[in-house]
ZAVEXNU-437291 format. One record per atom (N, C-alpha, C): residue in three letters; x, y, z; residue number from 0; atom name. Coordinates in steps of 0.02 Angstrom, whole numbers. Layout:
N
{r "ALA"; {X; Y; Z}; NUM; "CA"}
...
END
This chain:
144
{r "MET"; {61; -1974; 1636}; 0; "N"}
{r "MET"; {59; -1932; 1579}; 0; "CA"}
{r "MET"; {18; -1943; 1524}; 0; "C"}
{r "ILE"; {36; -1997; 1492}; 1; "N"}
{r "ILE"; {-28; -2026; 1438}; 1; "CA"}
{r "ILE"; {-81; -2053; 1450}; 1; "C"}
{r "ASN"; {-85; -2049; 1547}; 2; "N"}
{r "ASN"; {-193; -2083; 1552}; 2; "CA"}
{r "ASN"; {-192; -1992; 1530}; 2; "C"}
{r "SER"; {-170; -1965; 1576}; 3; "N"}
{r "SER"; {-198; -1862; 1569}; 3; "CA"}
{r "SER"; {-203; -1846; 1482}; 3; "C"}
{r "PHE"; {-159; -1881; 1458}; 4; "N"}
{r "PHE"; {-177; -1851; 1378}; 4; "CA"}
{r "PHE"; {-261; -1896; 1356}; 4; "C"}
{r "PHE"; {-237; -1951; 1347}; 5; "N"}
{r "PHE"; {-302; -1978; 1337}; 5; "CA"}
{r "PHE"; {-364; -1972; 1354}; 5; "C"}
{r "LYS"; {-351; -1953; 1448}; 6; "N"}
{r "LYS"; {-427; -1911; 1457}; 6; "CA"}
{r "LYS"; {-461; -1833; 1425}; 6; "C"}
{r "ARG"; {-400; -1799; 1413}; 7; "N"}
{r "ARG"; {-403; -1736; 1377}; 7; "CA"}
{r "ARG"; {-446; -1758; 1318}; 7; "C"}
{r "ILE"; {-407; -1810; 1289}; 8; "N"}
{r "ILE"; {-436; -1837; 1227}; 8; "CA"}
{r "ILE"; {-523; -1838; 1211}; 8; "C"}
{r "TRP"; {-507; -1858; 1258}; 9; "N"}
{r "TRP"; {-574; -1906; 1289}; 9; "CA"}
{r "TRP"; {-649; -1852; 1292}; 9; "C"}
{r "ALA"; {-618; -1813; 1335}; 10; "N"}
{r "ALA"; {-660; -1771; 1346}; 10; "CA"}
{r "ALA"; {-654; -1722; 1303}; 10; "C"}
{r "LEU"; {-627; -1690; 1222}; 11; "N"}
{r "LEU"; {-651; -1674; 1187}; 11; "CA"}
{r "LEU"; {-694; -1697; 1133}; 11; "C"}
{r "ILE"; {-676; -1774; 1108}; 12; "N"}
{r "ILE"; {-738; -1810; 1083}; 12; "CA"}
{r "ILE"; {-807; -1810; 1124}; 12; "C"}
{r "CYS"; {-778; -1819; 1188}; 13; "N"}
{r "CYS"; {-863; -1804; 1219}; 13; "CA"}
{r "CYS"; {-894; -1747; 1177}; 13; "C"}
{r "GLY"; {-864; -1682; 1178}; 14; "N"}
{r "GLY"; {-883; -1618; 1197}; 14; "CA"}
{r "GLY"; {-888; -1607; 1115}; 14; "C"}
{r "LEU"; {-852; -1636; 1089}; 15; "N"}
{r "LEU"; {-872; -1629; 1007}; 15; "CA"}
{r "LEU"; {-927; -1652; 989}; 15; "C"}
{r "ARG"; {-958; -1710; 1003}; 16; "N"}
{r "ARG"; {-1014; -1769; 1006}; 16; "CA"}
{r "ARG"; {-1057; -1723; 1037}; 16; "C"}
{r "GLU"; {-1057; -1698; 1071}; 17; "N"}
{r "GLU"; {-1117; -1628; 1114}; 17; "CA"}
{r "GLU"; {-1140; -1572; 1048}; 17; "C"}
{r "THR"; {-1080; -1537; 1022}; 18; "N"}
{r "THR"; {-1116; -1520; 988}; 18; "CA"}
{r "THR"; {-1127; -1535; 944}; 18; "C"}
{r "LEU"; {-1113; -1558; 905}; 19; "N"}
{r "LEU"; {-1138; -1609; 837}; 19; "CA"}
{r "LEU"; {-1194; -1641; 847}; 19; "C"}
{r "GLY"; {-1207; -1668; 904}; 20; "N"}
{r "GLY"; {-1295; -1670; 901}; 20; "CA"}
{r "GLY"; {-1340; -1623; 924}; 20; "C"}
{r "TYR"; {-1317; -1564; 953}; 21; "N"}
{r "TYR"; {-1361; -1504; 956}; 21; "CA"}
{r "TYR"; {-1352; -1470; 884}; 21; "C"}
{r "PHE"; {-1318; -1471; 838}; 22; "N"}
{r "PHE"; {-1319; -1437; 788}; 22; "CA"}
{r "PHE"; {-1346; -1484; 740}; 22; "C"}
{r "LEU"; {-1363; -1537; 733}; 23; "N"}
{r "LEU"; {-1401; -1576; 694}; 23; "CA"}
{r "LEU"; {-1472; -1581; 708}; 23; "C"}
{r "SER"; {-1483; -1568; 775}; 24; "N"}
{r "SER"; {-1546; -1590; 795}; 24; "CA"}
{r "SER"; {-1597; -1507; 814}; 24; "C"}
{r "THR"; {-1556; -1484; 785}; 25; "N"}
{r "THR"; {-1573; -1399; 773}; 25; "CA"}
{r "THR"; {-1589; -1365; 718}; 25; "C"}
{r "THR"; {-1538; -1392; 658}; 26; "N"}
{r "THR"; {-1541; -1360; 605}; 26; "CA"}
{r "THR"; {-1563; -1422; 554}; 26; "C"}
{r "VAL"; {-1527; -1486; 552}; 27; "N"}
{r "VAL"; {-1546; -1532; 484}; 27; "CA"}
{r "VAL"; {-1621; -1548; 498}; 27; "C"}
{r "PHE"; {-1624; -1601; 581}; 28; "N"}
{r "PHE"; {-1662; -1613; 568}; 28; "CA"}
{r "PHE"; {-1728; -1594; 624}; 28; "C"}
{r "GLY"; {-1717; -1527; 637}; 29; "N"}
{r "GLY"; {-1794; -1505; 679}; 29; "CA"}
{r "GLY"; {-1775; -1427; 682}; 29; "C"}
{r "LYS"; {-1812; -1395; 724}; 30; "N"}
{r "LYS"; {-1857; -1360; 716}; 30; "CA"}
{r "LYS"; {-1789; -1296; 704}; 30; "C"}
{r "PRO"; {-1763; -1227; 701}; 31; "N"}
{r "PRO"; {-1724; -1189; 723}; 31; "CA"}
{r "PRO"; {-1749; -1149; 777}; 31; "C"}
{r "VAL"; {-1666; -1142; 811}; 32; "N"}
{r "VAL"; {-1692; -1087; 887}; 32; "CA"}
{r "VAL"; {-1680; -1004; 860}; 32; "C"}
{r "THR"; {-1661; -982; 816}; 33; "N"}
{r "THR"; {-1672; -917; 801}; 33; "CA"}
{r "THR"; {-1747; -902; 766}; 33; "C"}
{r "GLN"; {-1771; -854; 793}; 34; "N"}
{r "GLN"; {-1841; -826; 747}; 34; "CA"}
{r "GLN"; {-1791; -759; 693}; 34; "C"}
{r "ARG"; {-1826; -769; 656}; 35; "N"}
{r "ARG"; {-1835; -719; 593}; 35; "CA"}
{r "ARG"; {-1869; -631; 602}; 35; "C"}
{r "TYR"; {-1831; -614; 632}; 36; "N"}
{r "TYR"; {-1852; -564; 665}; 36; "CA"}
{r "TYR"; {-1881; -525; 626}; 36; "C"}
{r "PRO"; {-1869; -469; 567}; 37; "N"}
{r "PRO"; {-1913; -453; 539}; 37; "CA"}
{r "PRO"; {-1989; -481; 504}; 37; "C"}
{r "GLU"; {-1992; -528; 488}; 38; "N"}
{r "GLU"; {-2037; -585; 467}; 38; "CA"}
{r "GLU"; {-2104; -603; 542}; 38; "C"}
{r "GLU"; {-2046; -635; 574}; 39; "N"}
{r "GLU"; {-2092; -642; 646}; 39; "CA"}
{r "GLU"; {-2071; -613; 722}; 39; "C"}
{r "ARG"; {-2111; -556; 716}; 40; "N"}
{r "ARG"; {-2107; -528; 786}; 40; "CA"}
{r "ARG"; {-2137; -565; 853}; 40; "C"}
{r "ARG"; {-2080; -555; 891}; 41; "N"}
{r "ARG"; {-2078; -593; 946}; 41; "CA"}
{r "ARG"; {-2154; -563; 1008}; 41; "C"}
{r "GLU"; {-2178; -597; 1027}; 42; "N"}
{r "GLU"; {-2205; -585; 1070}; 42; "CA"}
{r "GLU"; {-2200; -570; 1123}; 42; "C"}
{r "PRO"; {-2188; -513; 1164}; 43; "N"}
{r "PRO"; {-2195; -508; 1238}; 43; "CA"}
{r "PRO"; {-2212; -526; 1295}; 43; "C"}
{r "TYR"; {-2186; -550; 1348}; 44; "N"}
{r "TYR"; {-2219; -563; 1401}; 44; "CA"}
{r "TYR"; {-2278; -519; 1423}; 44; "C"}
{r "PRO"; {-2304; -539; 1453}; 45; "N"}
{r "PRO"; {-2373; -502; 1487}; 45; "CA"}
{r "PRO"; {-2357; -436; 1537}; 45; "C"}
{r "ARG"; {-2304; -456; 1568}; 46; "N"}
{r "ARG"; {-2277; -400; 1615}; 46; "CA"}
{r "ARG"; {-2206; -345; 1578}; 46; "C"}
{r "PHE"; {-2208; -362; 1522}; 47; "N"}
{r "PHE"; {-2155; -323; 1479}; 47; "CA"}
{r "PHE"; {-2186; -262; 1484}; 47; "C"}
{r "HIS"; {-2115; -205; 1522}; 48; "N"}
{r "HIS"; {-2123; -134; 1500}; 48; "CA"}
{r "HIS"; {-2110; -103; 1438}; 48; "C"}
{r "GLY"; {-2145; -90; 1432}; 49; "N"}
{r "GLY"; {-2135; -44; 1329}; 49; "CA"}
{r "GLY"; {-2125; 10; 1348}; 49; "C"}
{r "LEU"; {-2151; 24; 1265}; 50; "N"}
{r "LEU"; {-2184; 120; 1260}; 50; "CA"}
{r "LEU"; {-2257; 133; 1305}; 50; "C"}
{r "HIS"; {-2247; 189; 1314}; 51; "N"}
{r "HIS"; {-2277; 214; 1364}; 51; "CA"}
{r "HIS"; {-2344; 221; 1340}; 51; "C"}
{r "LYS"; {-2392; 236; 1343}; 52; "N"}
{r "LYS"; {-2486; 263; 1306}; 52; "CA"}
{r "LYS"; {-2533; 289; 1387}; 52; "C"}
{r "LEU"; {-2562; 352; 1359}; 53; "N"}
{r "LEU"; {-2596; 396; 1403}; 53; "CA"}
{r "LEU"; {-2627; 381; 1387}; 53; "C"}
{r "LEU"; {-2684; 377; 1429}; 54; "N"}
{r "LEU"; {-2776; 328; 1401}; 54; "CA"}
{r "LEU"; {-2811; 359; 1420}; 54; "C"}
{r "ARG"; {-2865; 358; 1405}; 55; "N"}
{r "ARG"; {-2935; 417; 1392}; 55; "CA"}
{r "ARG"; {-2979; 367; 1451}; 55; "C"}
{r "ASP"; {-3028; 383; 1452}; 56; "N"}
{r "ASP"; {-3080; 390; 1494}; 56; "CA"}
{r "ASP"; {-3130; 370; 1449}; 56; "C"}
{r "ASP"; {-3219; 328; 1450}; 57; "N"}
{r "ASP"; {-3267; 297; 1436}; 57; "CA"}
{r "ASP"; {-3287; 366; 1408}; 57; "C"}
{r "ASP"; {-3269; 430; 1411}; 58; "N"}
{r "ASP"; {-3300; 488; 1377}; 58; "CA"}
{r "ASP"; {-3263; 518; 1310}; 58; "C"}
{r "GLY"; {-3200; 484; 1321}; 59; "N"}
{r "GLY"; {-3162; 518; 1274}; 59; "CA"}
{r "GLY"; {-3097; 554; 1298}; 59; "C"}
{r "ASN"; {-3121; 575; 1363}; 60; "N"}
{r "ASN"; {-3046; 643; 1383}; 60; "CA"}
{r "ASN"; {-3011; 585; 1403}; 60; "C"}
{r "GLU"; {-2950; 638; 1394}; 61; "N"}
{r "GLU"; {-2886; 610; 1422}; 61; "CA"}
{r "GLU"; {-2888; 592; 1523}; 61; "C"}
{r "LYS"; {-2883; 555; 1554}; 62; "N"}
{r "LYS"; {-2867; 522; 1596}; 62; "CA"}
{r "LYS"; {-2820; 568; 1648}; 62; "C"}
{r "CYS"; {-2793; 590; 1628}; 63; "N"}
{r "CYS"; {-2713; 610; 1675}; 63; "CA"}
{r "CYS"; {-2759; 674; 1696}; 63; "C"}
{r "VAL"; {-2733; 686; 1752}; 64; "N"}
{r "VAL"; {-2763; 752; 1806}; 64; "CA"}
{r "VAL"; {-2694; 781; 1813}; 64; "C"}
{r "GLY"; {-2640; 776; 1794}; 65; "N"}
{r "GLY"; {-2595; 852; 1801}; 65; "CA"}
{r "GLY"; {-2564; 834; 1879}; 65; "C"}
{r "CYS"; {-2567; 775; 1916}; 66; "N"}
{r "CYS"; {-2533; 771; 1978}; 66; "CA"}
{r "CYS"; {-2471; 795; 1982}; 66; "C"}
{r "CYS"; {-2443; 768; 1942}; 67; "N"}
{r "CYS"; {-2365; 760; 1917}; 67; "CA"}
{r "CYS"; {-2333; 704; 1951}; 67; "C"}
{r "LEU"; {-2369; 668; 1991}; 68; "N"}
{r "LEU"; {-2339; 608; 2041}; 68; "CA"}
{r "LEU"; {-2282; 576; 1995}; 68; "C"}
{r "CYS"; {-2311; 555; 1933}; 69; "N"}
{r "CYS"; {-2254; 523; 1891}; 69; "CA"}
{r "CYS"; {-2188; 549; 1875}; 69; "C"}
{r "ALA"; {-2207; 624; 1849}; 70; "N"}
{r "ALA"; {-2123; 647; 1862}; 70; "CA"}
{r "ALA"; {-2105; 655; 1946}; 70; "C"}
{r "ALA"; {-2134; 656; 1991}; 71; "N"}
{r "ALA"; {-2107; 646; 2049}; 71; "CA"}
{r "ALA"; {-2059; 596; 2073}; 71; "C"}
{r "VAL"; {-2097; 543; 2027}; 72; "N"}
{r "VAL"; {-2067; 462; 2054}; 72; "CA"}
{r "VAL"; {-1998; 429; 1998}; 72; "C"}
{r "CYS"; {-2006; 461; 1947}; 73; "N"}
{r "CYS"; {-1954; 427; 1895}; 73; "CA"}
{r "CYS"; {-1894; 468; 1908}; 73; "C"}
{r "PRO"; {-1834; 386; 1925}; 74; "N"}
{r "PRO"; {-1789; 405; 1946}; 74; "CA"}
{r "PRO"; {-1732; 423; 1889}; 74; "C"}
{r "ALA"; {-1754; 427; 1801}; 75; "N"}
{r "ALA"; {-1719; 452; 1784}; 75; "CA"}
{r "ALA"; {-1742; 522; 1763}; 75; "C"}
{r "GLN"; {-1797; 553; 1806}; 76; "N"}
{r "GLN"; {-1795; 618; 1761}; 76; "CA"}
{r "GLN"; {-1840; 622; 1699}; 76; "C"}
{r "CYS"; {-1858; 591; 1668}; 77; "N"}
{r "CYS"; {-1856; 620; 1604}; 77; "CA"}
{r "CYS"; {-1943; 615; 1582}; 77; "C"}
{r "ILE"; {-1966; 633; 1637}; 78; "N"}
{r "ILE"; {-2060; 663; 1632}; 78; "CA"}
{r "ILE"; {-2064; 746; 1649}; 78; "C"}
{r "THR"; {-2097; 786; 1581}; 79; "N"}
{r "THR"; {-2093; 841; 1609}; 79; "CA"}
{r "THR"; {-2174; 859; 1608}; 79; "C"}
{r "ILE"; {-2217; 910; 1629}; 80; "N"}
{r "ILE"; {-2269; 896; 1647}; 80; "CA"}
{r "ILE"; {-2264; 970; 1657}; 80; "C"}
{r "GLU"; {-2315; 1017; 1631}; 81; "N"}
{r "GLU"; {-2344; 1078; 1633}; 81; "CA"}
{r "GLU"; {-2429; 1073; 1652}; 81; "C"}
{r "THR"; {-2442; 1106; 1683}; 82; "N"}
{r "THR"; {-2525; 1077; 1710}; 82; "CA"}
{r "THR"; {-2562; 1164; 1702}; 82; "C"}
{r "ALA"; {-2624; 1151; 1719}; 83; "N"}
{r "ALA"; {-2680; 1214; 1679}; 83; "CA"}
{r "ALA"; {-2750; 1179; 1698}; 83; "C"}
{r "GLU"; {-2787; 1229; 1718}; 84; "N"}
{r "GLU"; {-2856; 1227; 1736}; 84; "CA"}
{r "GLU"; {-2900; 1230; 1679}; 84; "C"}
{r "ASN"; {-2943; 1187; 1674}; 85; "N"}
{r "ASN"; {-3009; 1211; 1611}; 85; "CA"}
{r "ASN"; {-3065; 1250; 1633}; 85; "C"}
{r "GLU"; {-3103; 1279; 1607}; 86; "N"}
{r "GLU"; {-3165; 1303; 1627}; 86; "CA"}
{r "GLU"; {-3206; 1265; 1681}; 86; "C"}
{r "ASN"; {-3199; 1228; 1709}; 87; "N"}
{r "ASN"; {-3234; 1201; 1774}; 87; "CA"}
{r "ASN"; {-3174; 1173; 1823}; 87; "C"}
{r "HIS"; {-3126; 1222; 1810}; 88; "N"}
{r "HIS"; {-3090; 1228; 1873}; 88; "CA"}
{r "HIS"; {-3071; 1150; 1901}; 88; "C"}
{r "GLU"; {-3036; 1129; 1826}; 89; "N"}
{r "GLU"; {-3034; 1047; 1851}; 89; "CA"}
{r "GLU"; {-2955; 1058; 1815}; 89; "C"}
{r "LYS"; {-2908; 1035; 1865}; 90; "N"}
{r "LYS"; {-2838; 1029; 1824}; 90; "CA"}
{r "LYS"; {-2805; 972; 1779}; 90; "C"}
{r "TYR"; {-2772; 979; 1722}; 91; "N"}
{r "TYR"; {-2761; 940; 1674}; 91; "CA"}
{r "TYR"; {-2685; 931; 1669}; 91; "C"}
{r "ALA"; {-2649; 880; 1623}; 92; "N"}
{r "ALA"; {-2595; 904; 1598}; 92; "CA"}
{r "ALA"; {-2601; 944; 1521}; 92; "C"}
{r "LYS"; {-2583; 1018; 1541}; 93; "N"}
{r "LYS"; {-2570; 1040; 1457}; 93; "CA"}
{r "LYS"; {-2506; 1016; 1426}; 93; "C"}
{r "HIS"; {-2465; 1014; 1439}; 94; "N"}
{r "HIS"; {-2407; 997; 1434}; 94; "CA"}
{r "HIS"; {-2393; 913; 1454}; 94; "C"}
{r "TYR"; {-2357; 863; 1427}; 95; "N"}
{r "TYR"; {-2330; 800; 1445}; 95; "CA"}
{r "TYR"; {-2292; 774; 1403}; 95; "C"}
{r "GLN"; {-2251; 773; 1447}; 96; "N"}
{r "GLN"; {-2193; 747; 1381}; 96; "CA"}
{r "GLN"; {-2145; 680; 1414}; 96; "C"}
{r "ILE"; {-2130; 645; 1382}; 97; "N"}
{r "ILE"; {-2076; 582; 1419}; 97; "CA"}
{r "ILE"; {-2026; 578; 1354}; 97; "C"}
{r "ASP"; {-1967; 595; 1373}; 98; "N"}
{r "ASP"; {-1911; 580; 1348}; 98; "CA"}
{r "ASP"; {-1869; 519; 1342}; 98; "C"}
{r "ILE"; {-1867; 456; 1297}; 99; "N"}
{r "ILE"; {-1870; 409; 1277}; 99; "CA"}
{r "ILE"; {-1807; 356; 1294}; 99; "C"}
{r "SER"; {-1768; 416; 1247}; 100; "N"}
{r "SER"; {-1704; 395; 1264}; 100; "CA"}
{r "SER"; {-1690; 402; 1316}; 100; "C"}
{r "ARG"; {-1696; 447; 1384}; 101; "N"}
{r "ARG"; {-1672; 453; 1482}; 101; "CA"}
{r "ARG"; {-1698; 401; 1504}; 101; "C"}
{r "CYS"; {-1762; 382; 1485}; 102; "N"}
{r "CYS"; {-1819; 324; 1490}; 102; "CA"}
{r "CYS"; {-1759; 259; 1506}; 102; "C"}
{r "ILE"; {-1776; 212; 1586}; 103; "N"}
{r "ILE"; {-1776; 166; 1612}; 103; "CA"}
{r "ILE"; {-1828; 117; 1600}; 103; "C"}
{r "PHE"; {-1882; 137; 1585}; 104; "N"}
{r "PHE"; {-1913; 94; 1606}; 104; "CA"}
{r "PHE"; {-1931; 41; 1642}; 104; "C"}
{r "CYS"; {-1966; 76; 1701}; 105; "N"}
{r "CYS"; {-1970; 47; 1776}; 105; "CA"}
{r "CYS"; {-2008; 22; 1795}; 105; "C"}
{r "GLY"; {-2045; 87; 1756}; 106; "N"}
{r "GLY"; {-2152; 72; 1790}; 106; "CA"}
{r "GLY"; {-2172; 86; 1859}; 106; "C"}
{r "TYR"; {-2106; 136; 1873}; 107; "N"}
{r "TYR"; {-2122; 169; 1948}; 107; "CA"}
{r "TYR"; {-2211; 243; 1914}; 107; "C"}
{r "CYS"; {-2173; 249; 1867}; 108; "N"}
{r "CYS"; {-2228; 296; 1843}; 108; "CA"}
{r "CYS"; {-2309; 283; 1843}; 108; "C"}
{r "VAL"; {-2305; 237; 1802}; 109; "N"}
{r "VAL"; {-2366; 171; 1811}; 109; "CA"}
{r "VAL"; {-2399; 171; 1874}; 109; "C"}
{r "GLU"; {-2368; 134; 1915}; 110; "N"}
{r "GLU"; {-2379; 130; 1997}; 110; "CA"}
{r "GLU"; {-2393; 175; 2022}; 110; "C"}
{r "ALA"; {-2363; 257; 2008}; 111; "N"}
{r "ALA"; {-2382; 308; 2047}; 111; "CA"}
{r "ALA"; {-2437; 332; 2041}; 111; "C"}
{r "CYS"; {-2469; 341; 1965}; 112; "N"}
{r "CYS"; {-2525; 348; 1950}; 112; "CA"}
{r "CYS"; {-2593; 349; 1991}; 112; "C"}
{r "PRO"; {-2608; 398; 2031}; 113; "N"}
{r "PRO"; {-2660; 388; 2066}; 113; "CA"}
{r "PRO"; {-2753; 351; 2014}; 113; "C"}
{r "VAL"; {-2762; 397; 1940}; 114; "N"}
{r "VAL"; {-2797; 393; 1908}; 114; "CA"}
{r "VAL"; {-2795; 311; 1860}; 114; "C"}
{r "GLY"; {-2719; 279; 1851}; 115; "N"}
{r "GLY"; {-2721; 251; 1814}; 115; "CA"}
{r "GLY"; {-2718; 275; 1734}; 115; "C"}
{r "ALA"; {-2700; 324; 1729}; 116; "N"}
{r "ALA"; {-2698; 379; 1667}; 116; "CA"}
{r "ALA"; {-2623; 347; 1614}; 116; "C"}
{r "LEU"; {-2587; 319; 1652}; 117; "N"}
{r "LEU"; {-2517; 297; 1592}; 117; "CA"}
{r "LEU"; {-2526; 223; 1610}; 117; "C"}
{r "LEU"; {-2488; 197; 1556}; 118; "N"}
{r "LEU"; {-2496; 113; 1538}; 118; "CA"}
{r "LEU"; {-2433; 106; 1508}; 118; "C"}
{r "MET"; {-2399; 58; 1512}; 119; "N"}
{r "MET"; {-2335; 27; 1479}; 119; "CA"}
{r "MET"; {-2342; -21; 1447}; 119; "C"}
{r "SER"; {-2360; 0; 1360}; 120; "N"}
{r "SER"; {-2384; -70; 1333}; 120; "CA"}
{r "SER"; {-2338; -125; 1284}; 120; "C"}
{r "GLY"; {-2352; -157; 1260}; 121; "N"}
{r "GLY"; {-2307; -204; 1239}; 121; "CA"}
{r "GLY"; {-2231; -201; 1174}; 121; "C"}
{r "GLU"; {-2257; -141; 1163}; 122; "N"}
{r "GLU"; {-2238; -100; 1081}; 122; "CA"}
{r "GLU"; {-2135; -107; 1106}; 122; "C"}
{r "TYR"; {-2096; -136; 1088}; 123; "N"}
{r "TYR"; {-2046; -130; 1081}; 123; "CA"}
{r "TYR"; {-1983; -102; 1033}; 123; "C"}
{r "GLU"; {-2016; -90; 990}; 124; "N"}
{r "GLU"; {-1981; -64; 929}; 124; "CA"}
{r "GLU"; {-1981; 15; 938}; 124; "C"}
{r "LEU"; {-1916; 27; 972}; 125; "N"}
{r "LEU"; {-1911; 118; 993}; 125; "CA"}
{r "LEU"; {-1853; 152; 956}; 125; "C"}
{r "ALA"; {-1826; 97; 912}; 126; "N"}
{r "ALA"; {-1774; 149; 893}; 126; "CA"}
{r "ALA"; {-1770; 204; 841}; 126; "C"}
{r "ASP"; {-1721; 227; 826}; 127; "N"}
{r "ASP"; {-1749; 320; 797}; 127; "CA"}
{r "ASP"; {-1693; 324; 780}; 127; "C"}
{r "TYR"; {-1679; 379; 722}; 128; "N"}
{r "TYR"; {-1625; 406; 691}; 128; "CA"}
{r "TYR"; {-1599; 457; 722}; 128; "C"}
{r "SER"; {-1649; 499; 776}; 129; "N"}
{r "SER"; {-1648; 570; 805}; 129; "CA"}
{r "SER"; {-1666; 580; 860}; 129; "C"}
{r "ARG"; {-1630; 601; 906}; 130; "N"}
{r "ARG"; {-1669; 617; 967}; 130; "CA"}
{r "ARG"; {-1708; 662; 985}; 130; "C"}
{r "GLU"; {-1740; 692; 927}; 131; "N"}
{r "GLU"; {-1788; 750; 953}; 131; "CA"}
{r "GLU"; {-1860; 703; 923}; 131; "C"}
{r "SER"; {-1852; 642; 899}; 132; "N"}
{r "SER"; {-1893; 607; 865}; 132; "CA"}
{r "SER"; {-1911; 552; 923}; 132; "C"}
{r "LEU"; {-1874; 556; 990}; 133; "N"}
{r "LEU"; {-1870; 496; 1036}; 133; "CA"}
{r "LEU"; {-1935; 566; 1110}; 133; "C"}
{r "LEU"; {-1936; 601; 1099}; 134; "N"}
{r "LEU"; {-1983; 656; 1138}; 134; "CA"}
{r "LEU"; {-2046; 646; 1110}; 134; "C"}
{r "TYR"; {-2087; 611; 1174}; 135; "N"}
{r "TYR"; {-2136; 595; 1157}; 135; "CA"}
{r "TYR"; {-2185; 652; 1175}; 135; "C"}
{r "ASN"; {-2228; 695; 1165}; 136; "N"}
{r "ASN"; {-2276; 720; 1175}; 136; "CA"}
{r "ASN"; {-2326; 690; 1203}; 136; "C"}
{r "LYS"; {-2372; 754; 1229}; 137; "N"}
{r "LYS"; {-2448; 713; 1244}; 137; "CA"}
{r "LYS"; {-2497; 683; 1209}; 137; "C"}
{r "GLU"; {-2490; 707; 1107}; 138; "N"}
{r "GLU"; {-2532; 701; 1054}; 138; "CA"}
{r "GLU"; {-2507; 641; 1066}; 138; "C"}
{r "ARG"; {-2440; 615; 1066}; 139; "N"}
{r "ARG"; {-2421; 558; 1032}; 139; "CA"}
{r "ARG"; {-2419; 500; 1077}; 139; "C"}
{r "LEU"; {-2428; 526; 1144}; 140; "N"}
{r "LEU"; {-2440; 467; 1194}; 140; "CA"}
{r "LEU"; {-2516; 462; 1186}; 140; "C"}
{r "LEU"; {-2556; 508; 1174}; 141; "N"}
{r "LEU"; {-2626; 484; 1187}; 141; "CA"}
{r "LEU"; {-2640; 443; 1090}; 141; "C"}
{r "ARG"; {-2612; 452; 1066}; 142; "N"}
{r "ARG"; {-2629; 415; 991}; 142; "CA"}
{r "ARG"; {-2599; 353; 1000}; 142; "C"}
{r "GLU"; {-2546; 330; 1001}; 143; "N"}
{r "GLU"; {-2534; 271; 1016}; 143; "CA"}
{r "GLU"; {-2536; 218; 1061}; 143; "C"}
END
């Protein structure tokens, strides 16, 4: 009984020594582990799935051809597309909208796009105060 008591006390002392050593190495003598978020922004990993972007080609025209494959493959069904034809009888996306509040950022829409018109950027600050501002239309996706 006394032997198990001393083993418990010894384990407690070893744990406190480890905790104190970590505390002193990170805060007093070393570099802090935490980041100062508003002042120092975190650099996302290259494969991070952030905010969507619609891309333009070299001539400045939008790349989206309105095939609706991104909307079909989306598991959250957060992409809505209305297509139209221009004067050259080419199909384009007249209305393109992504509901970011429903999006699960899986990246299937980017993989399904046959022309590479959609990209997931490294932008991760997406919080907002209203749901209406989380509806990204075509103009907003092309601009950002």
